[in-house]
C-alpha positions in Angstrom: 2.0 -4.5 -15.4 3.0 -7.1 -18.0 3.9 -5.7 -21.4 2.8 -8.8 -23.1 -0.7 -8.7 -22.0 -2.6 -6.7 -24.9 -4.8 -4.7 -22.4 -1.7 -3.7 -20.4 -0.1 -2.5 -23.6 -3.0 -0.3 -24.6 -3.1 1.2 -21.0 0.6 1.9 -21.1 0.5 3.8 -24.5 -2.5 5.8 -23.5 -0.5 7.1 -20.5 2.6 7.7 -22.3 0.3 9.4 -24.8 -1.2 11.4 -22.4 2.1 12.8 -21.0 3.3 13.6 -24.2 -0.1 15.5 -25.0 -0.2 17.1 -21.8 3.8 18.3 -21.9 3.2 19.5 -25.6 0.2 21.7 -24.6 1.8 23.2 -21.7 4.7 24.4 -23.9 2.0 25.4 -26.7 3.5 23.3 -29.4 1.9 22.0 -32.3 2.2 18.2 -33.1 4.3 19.5 -36.4 6.6 21.5 -34.1 7.3 18.1 -32.1 7.4 16.1 -35.1 10.0 18.1 -36.8 12.0 18.5 -33.5 11.9 14.7 -33.2 12.6 13.9 -36.8 9.5 11.8 -37.3 6.1 12.7 -39.1 3.3 14.4 -37.3 0.8 11.4 -37.6 3.2 9.5 -35.4 3.0 12.1 -32.8 -0.6 12.3 -33.2 -0.7 8.4 -32.9 1.4 8.4 -29.8 -0.8 10.9 -28.4 -4.0 8.9 -28.6 -2.2 5.8 -27.7 -2.7 4.2 -30.7 -0.7 1.8 -33.1 2.8 0.3 -31.7 5.6 2.8 -32.0 9.0 1.9 -32.4 11.5 2.4 -29.6 13.3 4.7 -31.7 10.2 7.0 -32.5 9.0 6.8 -28.8 12.6 8.0 -27.7 12.6 10.9 -30.4 9.5 11.9 -29.5 10.1 11.9 -25.9 13.5 13.5 -26.2 11.8 16.5 -28.5 9.9 17.1 -25.2 12.7 16.7 -22.8 11.1 13.6 -21.3 12.6 10.4 -20.9 11.4 6.7 -20.4 13.0 4.5 -17.7 12.9 0.8 -17.6 13.2 -0.8 -14.2 13.0 -4.4 -13.1 9.8 -5.9 -12.1 9.2 -7.3 -8.6 9.6 -10.8 -9.7 13.2 -9.9 -11.6 13.9 -7.6 -8.7 13.5 -10.9 -6.2 15.8 -12.8 -8.6 18.8 -10.3 -8.6 18.3 -8.8 -5.3 22.3 -9.2 -4.7 23.1 -7.0 -7.9 20.2 -4.4 -8.5 20.8 -2.2 -10.9 19.1 1.7 -11.4 16.5 1.9 -14.0 17.9 2.2 -17.7 17.6 5.5 -19.6 16.3 4.3 -23.1 17.2 7.7 -24.4 20.8 7.3 -23.4 20.9 3.5 -24.8 20.0 4.8 -28.2 22.1 7.8 -28.2 25.2 5.6 -27.5 24.1 3.0 -30.1 24.2 5.6 -32.9 27.9 6.1 -32.2 
């Protein structure tokens, strides 16, 4: 999936939102509880769950972190073909953001 394609953006955000909602409900947490734990507003959690808007990477990482979830980035097949001699493991965005706060 290419992120630049508007349709694919919506699909990705909906999938992430569904994962956030399902995890929150399994843990019997309210949107407000997740928001408070993540340090964001309740509407941001609600919009994320609905796949609406365009959450910042910081907001996304905070909400996922509050639910003990993470988001990884891995090279696409095209990028992998170019860098086959130096493949790197996926990047954990939560760790990158934590290090940037130091």
